[in-house]
N, CA, C and O atoms as CSV, one atom per row, in Angstrom:
chain,resi,resn,atom,element,x,y,z
A,1,MET,N,N,1.125,-62.857,140.394
A,1,MET,CA,C,0.189,-62.883,141.384
A,1,MET,C,C,-0.717,-61.546,141.342
A,1,MET,O,O,-0.157,-60.450,141.388
A,2,ILE,N,N,-2.050,-61.641,141.258
A,2,ILE,CA,C,-2.845,-60.432,141.274
A,2,ILE,C,C,-3.020,-60.021,142.717
A,2,ILE,O,O,-3.327,-60.834,143.588
A,3,GLU,N,N,-2.810,-58.704,142.951
A,3,GLU,CA,C,-2.916,-58.110,144.232
A,3,GLU,C,C,-4.463,-57.649,144.450
A,3,GLU,O,O,-4.971,-56.826,143.688
A,4,ARG,N,N,-5.126,-58.183,145.451
A,4,ARG,CA,C,-6.543,-57.679,145.633
A,4,ARG,C,C,-6.601,-56.610,146.665
A,4,ARG,O,O,-5.899,-56.599,147.676
A,5,ASN,N,N,-7.476,-55.719,146.348
A,5,ASN,CA,C,-7.744,-54.599,147.178
A,5,ASN,C,C,-8.628,-55.016,148.296
A,5,ASN,O,O,-9.666,-55.617,148.020
A,6,PRO,N,N,-8.308,-54.746,149.590
A,6,PRO,CA,C,-9.035,-55.256,150.708
A,6,PRO,C,C,-10.215,-54.307,151.017
A,6,PRO,O,O,-10.584,-54.075,152.168
A,7,THR,N,N,-10.812,-53.746,149.855
A,7,THR,CA,C,-12.002,-52.840,150.120
A,7,THR,C,C,-13.247,-53.649,150.463
A,7,THR,O,O,-13.520,-54.709,149.900
A,8,THR,N,N,-14.011,-53.070,151.454
A,8,THR,CA,C,-15.192,-53.745,151.943
A,8,THR,C,C,-16.284,-53.445,150.959
A,8,THR,O,O,-16.112,-52.586,150.093
A,9,LYS,N,N,-17.408,-54.128,151.064
A,9,LYS,CA,C,-18.560,-53.963,150.226
A,9,LYS,C,C,-18.983,-52.494,150.503
A,9,LYS,O,O,-19.234,-51.755,149.552
A,10,ALA,N,N,-19.059,-52.095,151.668
A,10,ALA,CA,C,-19.532,-50.734,151.976
A,10,ALA,C,C,-18.599,-49.703,151.387
A,10,ALA,O,O,-19.094,-48.644,151.000
A,11,ASP,N,N,-17.267,-49.911,151.277
A,11,ASP,CA,C,-16.451,-49.064,150.696
A,11,ASP,C,C,-16.634,-49.067,149.198
A,11,ASP,O,O,-16.587,-48.013,148.563
A,12,PHE,N,N,-16.830,-50.177,148.655
A,12,PHE,CA,C,-17.162,-50.256,147.216
A,12,PHE,C,C,-18.434,-49.546,146.793
A,12,PHE,O,O,-18.502,-48.872,145.765
A,13,LEU,N,N,-19.441,-49.733,147.640
A,13,LEU,CA,C,-20.687,-49.027,147.266
A,13,LEU,C,C,-20.563,-47.485,147.464
A,13,LEU,O,O,-21.065,-46.728,146.633
A,14,ARG,N,N,-19.933,-47.039,148.502
A,14,ARG,CA,C,-19.580,-45.662,148.665
A,14,ARG,C,C,-18.790,-45.104,147.593
A,14,ARG,O,O,-19.104,-43.975,147.215
A,15,ASP,N,N,-17.832,-45.682,147.041
A,15,ASP,CA,C,-16.990,-45.276,145.952
A,15,ASP,C,C,-17.596,-45.384,144.536
A,15,ASP,O,O,-17.242,-44.666,143.601
A,16,ASN,N,N,-18.474,-46.276,144.467
A,16,ASN,CA,C,-19.045,-46.473,143.066
A,16,ASN,C,C,-20.487,-46.155,142.884
A,16,ASN,O,O,-20.982,-46.097,141.758
A,17,CYS,N,N,-21.193,-45.942,144.007
A,17,CYS,CA,C,-22.620,-45.620,143.940
A,17,CYS,C,C,-22.882,-44.447,144.997
A,17,CYS,O,O,-23.676,-44.617,145.922
A,18,PRO,N,N,-22.226,-43.322,144.830
A,18,PRO,CA,C,-22.275,-42.297,145.936
A,18,PRO,C,C,-23.677,-41.617,145.786
A,18,PRO,O,O,-24.116,-41.015,146.766
A,19,ASN,N,N,-24.328,-41.661,144.766
A,19,ASN,CA,C,-25.707,-41.017,144.722
A,19,ASN,C,C,-26.888,-41.837,145.051
A,19,ASN,O,O,-28.028,-41.377,145.126
A,20,VAL,N,N,-26.566,-43.077,145.243
A,20,VAL,CA,C,-27.674,-44.112,145.460
A,20,VAL,C,C,-28.000,-44.150,146.947
A,20,VAL,O,O,-29.088,-43.713,147.322
A,21,PHE,N,N,-27.172,-44.620,147.769
A,21,PHE,CA,C,-27.158,-44.685,149.131
A,21,PHE,C,C,-25.841,-44.873,149.797
A,21,PHE,O,O,-24.859,-45.172,149.117
A,22,THR,N,N,-25.760,-44.715,151.085
A,22,THR,CA,C,-24.449,-45.049,151.789
A,22,THR,C,C,-24.758,-46.222,152.680
A,22,THR,O,O,-25.864,-46.404,153.187
A,23,VAL,N,N,-23.744,-46.986,152.835
A,23,VAL,CA,C,-23.916,-48.273,153.544
A,23,VAL,C,C,-22.648,-48.298,154.622
A,23,VAL,O,O,-21.492,-48.024,154.301
A,24,ASP,N,N,-23.032,-48.640,155.825
A,24,ASP,CA,C,-21.897,-48.859,156.721
A,24,ASP,C,C,-22.162,-50.032,157.502
A,24,ASP,O,O,-23.249,-50.131,158.072
A,25,PRO,N,N,-21.261,-50.966,157.596
A,25,PRO,CA,C,-21.544,-52.220,158.403
A,25,PRO,C,C,-21.739,-52.088,159.866
A,25,PRO,O,O,-22.256,-52.991,160.525
A,26,HIS,N,N,-21.343,-51.003,160.366
A,26,HIS,CA,C,-21.418,-50.638,161.825
A,26,HIS,C,C,-22.555,-49.539,161.800
A,26,HIS,O,O,-22.267,-48.368,162.049
A,27,TRP,N,N,-23.750,-49.894,161.519
A,27,TRP,CA,C,-24.791,-48.866,161.177
A,27,TRP,C,C,-25.206,-47.952,162.350
A,27,TRP,O,O,-25.804,-46.896,162.147
A,28,ARG,N,N,-24.880,-48.377,163.559
A,28,ARG,CA,C,-25.209,-47.443,164.629
A,28,ARG,C,C,-24.069,-46.503,164.936
A,28,ARG,O,O,-23.396,-46.615,165.961
A,29,ASN,N,N,-23.871,-45.583,164.031
A,29,ASN,CA,C,-22.821,-44.617,164.089
A,29,ASN,C,C,-23.347,-43.160,164.025
A,29,ASN,O,O,-24.520,-42.951,163.713
A,30,PRO,N,N,-22.494,-42.152,164.317
A,30,PRO,CA,C,-22.953,-40.876,164.387
A,30,PRO,C,C,-23.443,-40.203,162.948
A,30,PRO,O,O,-24.092,-39.158,162.902
A,31,ILE,N,N,-23.058,-40.916,161.856
A,31,ILE,CA,C,-23.442,-40.313,160.570
A,31,ILE,C,C,-24.751,-40.837,160.049
A,31,ILE,O,O,-25.159,-40.515,158.934
A,32,ASP,N,N,-25.367,-41.588,160.797
A,32,ASP,CA,C,-26.718,-42.262,160.459
A,32,ASP,C,C,-26.835,-42.972,159.076
A,32,ASP,O,O,-27.824,-42.796,158.365
A,33,GLU,N,N,-25.855,-43.737,158.735
A,33,GLU,CA,C,-25.913,-44.417,157.544
A,33,GLU,C,C,-26.980,-45.627,157.481
A,33,GLU,O,O,-27.360,-46.177,158.515
A,34,TRP,N,N,-27.393,-45.969,156.332
A,34,TRP,CA,C,-28.393,-47.011,156.182
A,34,TRP,C,C,-27.860,-48.377,156.742
A,34,TRP,O,O,-26.708,-48.726,156.484
A,35,PRO,N,N,-28.704,-49.160,157.517
A,35,PRO,CA,C,-28.209,-50.372,158.095
A,35,PRO,C,C,-28.115,-51.357,156.988
A,35,PRO,O,O,-29.005,-51.320,156.137
A,36,PRO,N,N,-27.190,-52.210,156.880
A,36,PRO,CA,C,-26.854,-53.148,155.843
A,36,PRO,C,C,-27.728,-54.335,155.664
A,36,PRO,O,O,-27.993,-54.767,154.543
A,37,ASN,N,N,-28.186,-54.878,156.781
A,37,ASN,CA,C,-28.965,-56.146,156.773
A,37,ASN,C,C,-30.314,-55.900,157.566
A,37,ASN,O,O,-30.557,-56.657,158.506
A,38,SER,N,N,-31.142,-54.965,157.273
A,38,SER,CA,C,-32.291,-54.789,158.123
A,38,SER,C,C,-33.494,-55.654,157.644
A,38,SER,O,O,-34.062,-55.474,156.567
A,39,PRO,N,N,-33.820,-56.599,158.541
A,39,PRO,CA,C,-34.977,-57.360,158.109
A,39,PRO,C,C,-36.360,-56.643,157.963
A,39,PRO,O,O,-37.312,-57.214,157.432
A,40,ASP,N,N,-36.429,-55.436,158.430
A,40,ASP,CA,C,-37.575,-54.640,158.243
A,40,ASP,C,C,-37.631,-54.142,156.806
A,40,ASP,O,O,-38.695,-53.721,156.350
A,41,LEU,N,N,-36.530,-54.177,156.086
A,41,LEU,CA,C,-36.567,-53.775,154.704
A,41,LEU,C,C,-36.408,-54.892,153.666
A,41,LEU,O,O,-36.139,-54.654,152.488
A,42,ASN,N,N,-36.583,-56.097,154.154
A,42,ASN,CA,C,-36.477,-57.178,153.253
A,42,ASN,C,C,-37.946,-57.950,153.208
A,42,ASN,O,O,-38.394,-58.503,154.213
A,43,PRO,N,N,-38.557,-57.932,152.107
A,43,PRO,CA,C,-39.901,-58.462,151.989
A,43,PRO,C,C,-39.918,-59.937,152.413
A,43,PRO,O,O,-40.909,-60.382,152.992
A,44,LEU,N,N,-38.822,-60.734,152.137
A,44,LEU,CA,C,-38.942,-62.021,152.672
A,44,LEU,C,C,-39.039,-62.139,154.156
A,44,LEU,O,O,-39.733,-63.027,154.652
A,45,ASP,N,N,-38.364,-61.268,154.902
A,45,ASP,CA,C,-38.333,-61.330,156.205
A,45,ASP,C,C,-39.559,-60.651,156.911
A,45,ASP,O,O,-39.999,-61.163,157.940
A,46,TYR,N,N,-40.116,-59.527,156.396
A,46,TYR,CA,C,-41.207,-58.906,157.012
A,46,TYR,C,C,-42.527,-59.456,156.510
A,46,TYR,O,O,-43.556,-59.088,157.079
A,47,ALA,N,N,-42.589,-60.309,155.489
A,47,ALA,CA,C,-43.912,-60.794,155.105
A,47,ALA,C,C,-43.870,-62.108,154.595
A,47,ALA,O,O,-44.734,-62.866,155.036
A,48,VAL,N,N,-43.033,-62.581,153.731
A,48,VAL,CA,C,-43.240,-63.895,153.071
A,48,VAL,C,C,-42.974,-65.011,153.963
A,48,VAL,O,O,-43.727,-65.985,153.971
A,49,TRP,N,N,-41.906,-64.932,154.751
A,49,TRP,CA,C,-41.449,-66.064,155.708
A,49,TRP,C,C,-42.818,-66.511,156.714
A,49,TRP,O,O,-43.172,-67.662,156.971
A,50,SER,N,N,-43.415,-65.308,157.154
A,50,SER,CA,C,-44.524,-65.640,157.988
A,50,SER,C,C,-45.659,-66.278,157.322
A,50,SER,O,O,-46.354,-67.064,157.966
A,51,ILE,N,N,-45.934,-65.999,156.006
A,51,ILE,CA,C,-47.047,-66.664,155.212
A,51,ILE,C,C,-46.456,-68.058,155.077
A,51,ILE,O,O,-47.178,-69.007,155.384
A,52,LEU,N,N,-45.260,-68.271,154.665
A,52,LEU,CA,C,-44.807,-69.718,154.487
A,52,LEU,C,C,-44.819,-70.520,155.729
A,52,LEU,O,O,-45.152,-71.705,155.704
A,53,GLU,N,N,-44.460,-69.904,156.830
A,53,GLU,CA,C,-44.516,-70.541,158.145
A,53,GLU,C,C,-45.905,-71.001,158.555
A,53,GLU,O,O,-46.104,-72.130,159.002
A,54,GLU,N,N,-46.866,-70.087,158.388
A,54,GLU,CA,C,-48.235,-70.330,158.706
A,54,GLU,C,C,-48.850,-71.446,157.988
A,54,GLU,O,O,-49.629,-72.223,158.541
A,55,LYS,N,N,-48.474,-71.537,156.642
A,55,LYS,CA,C,-49.074,-72.621,155.747
A,55,LYS,C,C,-48.317,-73.859,155.894
A,55,LYS,O,O,-48.936,-74.924,155.878
A,56,ALA,N,N,-46.974,-73.843,156.043
A,56,ALA,CA,C,-46.182,-75.104,155.937
A,56,ALA,C,C,-45.940,-75.751,157.291
A,56,ALA,O,O,-45.584,-76.928,157.353
A,57,CYS,N,N,-46.119,-75.039,158.332
A,57,CYS,CA,C,-45.681,-75.507,159.684
A,57,CYS,C,C,-46.864,-75.488,160.615
A,57,CYS,O,O,-46.767,-75.099,161.779
A,58,GLN,N,N,-48.025,-75.935,160.055
A,58,GLN,CA,C,-49.123,-76.045,160.927
A,58,GLN,C,C,-48.995,-77.390,161.702
A,58,GLN,O,O,-49.704,-77.598,162.686
A,59,LYS,N,N,-48.168,-78.220,161.295
A,59,LYS,CA,C,-47.924,-79.619,161.885
A,59,LYS,C,C,-46.480,-79.823,161.906
A,59,LYS,O,O,-45.783,-79.268,161.057
A,60,PRO,N,N,-45.941,-80.619,162.858
A,60,PRO,CA,C,-44.618,-80.881,162.856
A,60,PRO,C,C,-44.303,-81.867,161.618
A,60,PRO,O,O,-45.139,-82.653,161.172
A,61,HIS,N,N,-43.001,-81.725,161.124
A,61,HIS,CA,C,-42.568,-82.557,160.023
A,61,HIS,C,C,-41.592,-83.601,160.465
A,61,HIS,O,O,-40.671,-83.322,161.233
A,62,PRO,N,N,-41.785,-84.798,159.986
A,62,PRO,CA,C,-40.951,-85.877,160.373
A,62,PRO,C,C,-39.490,-85.872,159.980
A,62,PRO,O,O,-38.622,-86.509,160.576
A,63,ASN,N,N,-39.279,-85.047,158.855
A,63,ASN,CA,C,-37.956,-84.926,158.262
A,63,ASN,C,C,-37.925,-83.699,157.340
A,63,ASN,O,O,-38.929,-83.075,156.995
A,64,VAL,N,N,-36.550,-83.398,156.947
A,64,VAL,CA,C,-36.306,-82.201,156.219
A,64,VAL,C,C,-37.076,-82.245,154.848
A,64,VAL,O,O,-37.533,-81.216,154.350
A,65,GLU,N,N,-37.196,-83.446,154.277
A,65,GLU,CA,C,-37.830,-83.568,152.904
A,65,GLU,C,C,-39.294,-83.162,152.989
A,65,GLU,O,O,-39.827,-82.537,152.072
A,66,SER,N,N,-39.958,-83.530,154.123
A,66,SER,CA,C,-41.333,-83.207,154.326
A,66,SER,C,C,-41.537,-81.712,154.482
A,66,SER,O,O,-42.512,-81.149,153.984
A,67,LEU,N,N,-40.642,-81.099,155.154
A,67,LEU,CA,C,-40.697,-79.617,155.306
A,67,LEU,C,C,-40.438,-78.889,154.016
A,67,LEU,O,O,-41.140,-77.950,153.640
A,68,LYS,N,N,-39.391,-79.362,153.342
A,68,LYS,CA,C,-39.216,-78.809,151.952
A,68,LYS,C,C,-40.492,-78.883,151.075
A,68,LYS,O,O,-40.899,-77.905,150.448
A,69,LYS,N,N,-41.059,-80.007,151.064
A,69,LYS,CA,C,-42.237,-80.322,150.220
A,69,LYS,C,C,-43.392,-79.373,150.756
A,69,LYS,O,O,-44.147,-78.842,149.942
A,70,ALA,N,N,-43.522,-79.173,152.002
A,70,ALA,CA,C,-44.661,-78.203,152.482
A,70,ALA,C,C,-44.320,-76.752,152.055
A,70,ALA,O,O,-45.198,-76.017,151.601
A,71,LEU,N,N,-43.042,-76.349,152.203
A,71,LEU,CA,C,-42.664,-75.021,151.915
A,71,LEU,C,C,-42.903,-74.643,150.376
A,71,LEU,O,O,-43.426,-73.594,150.002
A,72,LYS,N,N,-42.443,-75.651,149.562
A,72,LYS,CA,C,-42.701,-75.513,148.122
A,72,LYS,C,C,-44.214,-75.456,147.708
A,72,LYS,O,O,-44.581,-74.712,146.799
A,73,LYS,N,N,-45.011,-76.197,148.343
A,73,LYS,CA,C,-46.480,-76.101,148.136
A,73,LYS,C,C,-46.994,-74.877,148.669
A,73,LYS,O,O,-47.875,-74.312,148.022
A,74,ALA,N,N,-46.568,-74.340,149.807
A,74,ALA,CA,C,-47.012,-73.092,150.386
A,74,ALA,C,C,-46.601,-71.992,149.360
A,74,ALA,O,O,-47.435,-71.162,148.996
A,75,TRP,N,N,-45.406,-71.982,148.922
A,75,TRP,CA,C,-44.957,-70.894,148.035
A,75,TRP,C,C,-45.815,-70.898,146.797
A,75,TRP,O,O,-46.126,-69.812,146.308
A,76,LYS,N,N,-46.235,-72.049,146.234
A,76,LYS,CA,C,-46.996,-72.052,145.130
A,76,LYS,C,C,-48.403,-71.496,145.299
A,76,LYS,O,O,-49.070,-71.052,144.365
A,77,GLU,N,N,-48.799,-71.556,146.563
A,77,GLU,CA,C,-50.189,-71.124,146.913
A,77,GLU,C,C,-50.351,-69.601,147.219
A,77,GLU,O,O,-51.458,-69.081,147.356
A,78,ILE,N,N,-49.152,-68.911,147.320
A,78,ILE,CA,C,-49.102,-67.470,147.425
A,78,ILE,C,C,-49.583,-66.864,146.155
A,78,ILE,O,O,-48.897,-67.035,145.147
A,79,ILE,N,N,-50.696,-66.166,146.083
A,79,ILE,CA,C,-51.144,-65.553,144.980
A,79,ILE,C,C,-50.331,-64.168,144.672
A,79,ILE,O,O,-49.748,-63.552,145.565
A,80,LEU,N,N,-50.356,-63.787,143.423
A,80,LEU,CA,C,-49.674,-62.693,142.897
A,80,LEU,C,C,-50.078,-61.369,143.602
A,80,LEU,O,O,-49.296,-60.466,143.900
A,81,ASP,N,N,-51.425,-61.390,143.826
A,81,ASP,CA,C,-52.003,-60.105,144.449
A,81,ASP,C,C,-51.348,-59.854,145.883
A,81,ASP,O,O,-51.107,-58.716,146.287
A,82,THR,N,N,-51.084,-60.989,146.606
A,82,THR,CA,C,-50.435,-60.877,147.917
A,82,THR,C,C,-49.035,-60.277,147.811
A,82,THR,O,O,-48.623,-59.382,148.549
A,83,LEU,N,N,-48.309,-60.881,146.778
A,83,LEU,CA,C,-46.858,-60.320,146.541
A,83,LEU,C,C,-46.921,-58.921,146.172
A,83,LEU,O,O,-46.081,-58.129,146.601
A,84,VAL,N,N,-47.944,-58.535,145.339
A,84,VAL,CA,C,-48.019,-57.132,144.926
A,84,VAL,C,C,-48.238,-56.256,146.042
A,84,VAL,O,O,-47.642,-55.184,146.148
A,85,LYS,N,N,-49.117,-56.699,146.920
A,85,LYS,CA,C,-49.424,-55.775,148.203
A,85,LYS,C,C,-48.154,-55.674,149.077
A,85,LYS,O,O,-47.936,-54.609,149.654
A,86,ILE,N,N,-47.318,-56.690,149.209
A,86,ILE,CA,C,-46.141,-56.629,150.061
A,86,ILE,C,C,-45.159,-55.747,149.420
A,86,ILE,O,O,-44.495,-54.984,150.123
A,87,VAL,N,N,-44.997,-55.785,148.063
A,87,VAL,CA,C,-44.111,-54.787,147.366
A,87,VAL,C,C,-44.617,-53.458,147.464
A,87,VAL,O,O,-43.848,-52.533,147.728
A,88,ASP,N,N,-45.921,-53.258,147.264
A,88,ASP,CA,C,-46.509,-51.881,147.396
A,88,ASP,C,C,-46.352,-51.287,148.693
A,88,ASP,O,O,-46.394,-50.064,148.822
A,89,ASN,N,N,-46.154,-52.146,149.769
A,89,ASN,CA,C,-45.966,-51.627,151.052
A,89,ASN,C,C,-44.482,-51.134,151.351
A,89,ASN,O,O,-44.156,-50.518,152.366
A,90,PHE,N,N,-43.692,-51.474,150.381
A,90,PHE,CA,C,-42.268,-51.118,150.622
A,90,PHE,C,C,-41.932,-49.740,150.853
A,90,PHE,O,O,-41.191,-49.458,151.795
A,91,PRO,N,N,-42.441,-48.765,150.024
A,91,PRO,CA,C,-42.173,-47.339,150.327
A,91,PRO,C,C,-42.576,-46.826,151.804
A,91,PRO,O,O,-41.904,-46.044,152.477
A,92,LYS,N,N,-43.683,-47.359,152.142
A,92,LYS,CA,C,-44.109,-46.995,153.591
A,92,LYS,C,C,-43.100,-47.532,154.586
A,92,LYS,O,O,-42.750,-46.824,155.530
A,93,ARG,N,N,-42.601,-48.791,154.410
A,93,ARG,CA,C,-41.571,-49.264,155.356
A,93,ARG,C,C,-40.294,-48.520,155.266
A,93,ARG,O,O,-39.613,-48.318,156.271
A,94,LEU,N,N,-39.930,-48.082,154.018
A,94,LEU,CA,C,-38.671,-47.241,153.951
A,94,LEU,C,C,-38.886,-45.870,154.696
A,94,LEU,O,O,-37.957,-45.381,155.339
A,95,LYS,N,N,-40.015,-45.299,154.615
A,95,LYS,CA,C,-40.190,-44.062,155.490
A,95,LYS,C,C,-40.189,-44.365,156.878
A,95,LYS,O,O,-39.622,-43.595,157.652
A,96,ALA,N,N,-40.804,-45.481,157.324
A,96,ALA,CA,C,-40.810,-45.768,158.800
A,96,ALA,C,C,-39.427,-45.979,159.257
A,96,ALA,O,O,-39.019,-45.599,160.354
A,97,CYS,N,N,-38.650,-46.662,158.288
A,97,CYS,CA,C,-37.149,-46.839,158.760
A,97,CYS,C,C,-36.428,-45.448,158.884
A,97,CYS,O,O,-35.735,-45.155,159.859
A,98,ILE,N,N,-36.633,-44.686,157.901
A,98,ILE,CA,C,-35.965,-43.300,158.080
A,98,ILE,C,C,-36.623,-42.584,159.357
A,98,ILE,O,O,-35.870,-42.058,160.176
A,99,ASP,N,N,-37.817,-42.557,159.516
A,99,ASP,CA,C,-38.343,-42.040,160.734
A,99,ASP,C,C,-37.784,-42.617,162.109
A,99,ASP,O,O,-37.680,-41.927,163.123
A,100,ALA,N,N,-37.461,-43.869,162.029
A,100,ALA,CA,C,-36.888,-44.531,163.173
A,100,ALA,C,C,-35.415,-44.577,163.153
A,100,ALA,O,O,-34.808,-45.345,163.899
A,101,LYS,N,N,-34.745,-43.697,162.237
A,101,LYS,CA,C,-33.401,-43.474,162.177
A,101,LYS,C,C,-32.635,-44.826,162.101
A,101,LYS,O,O,-31.596,-45.040,162.726
A,102,GLY,N,N,-33.247,-45.723,161.271
A,102,GLY,CA,C,-32.586,-47.052,161.069
A,102,GLY,C,C,-32.848,-48.031,162.202
A,102,GLY,O,O,-32.387,-49.169,162.119
A,103,GLY,N,N,-33.534,-47.666,163.216
A,103,GLY,CA,C,-33.917,-48.534,164.394
A,103,GLY,C,C,-35.036,-49.442,163.904
A,103,GLY,O,O,-35.587,-49.366,162.806
A,104,HIS,N,N,-35.308,-50.370,164.943
A,104,HIS,CA,C,-36.347,-51.347,164.660
A,104,HIS,C,C,-37.652,-50.877,164.340
A,104,HIS,O,O,-38.019,-49.887,164.972
A,105,LEU,N,N,-38.465,-51.376,163.476
A,105,LEU,CA,C,-39.749,-50.887,163.057
A,105,LEU,C,C,-40.786,-51.670,164.131
A,105,LEU,O,O,-40.557,-52.809,164.540
A,106,GLU,N,N,-41.835,-50.963,164.478
A,106,GLU,CA,C,-42.780,-51.598,165.218
A,106,GLU,C,C,-43.969,-52.191,164.327
A,106,GLU,O,O,-44.899,-52.794,164.862
């Protein structure tokens, strides 16, 4: 039987990527490590979902298939220029997160 090391993802990243960033699942700690699941740093959360919601959810859907179809259509309608602008905004969001010490961005 292979014995597995109970190392967490955070421990793995700390041990194997020490010069990239540090991660702590309990990010509100005294050493100010990077929050592991910040929606403020996820382009899908801070930009794309709102675009999809606006386009696909203008009216109620009678079933899940209808919603899926509307979301796929909305995704295809997002132009490349919009996605480029979202990605180009990322360094600004990173700085805002650092300035907020990992807290919520306004």
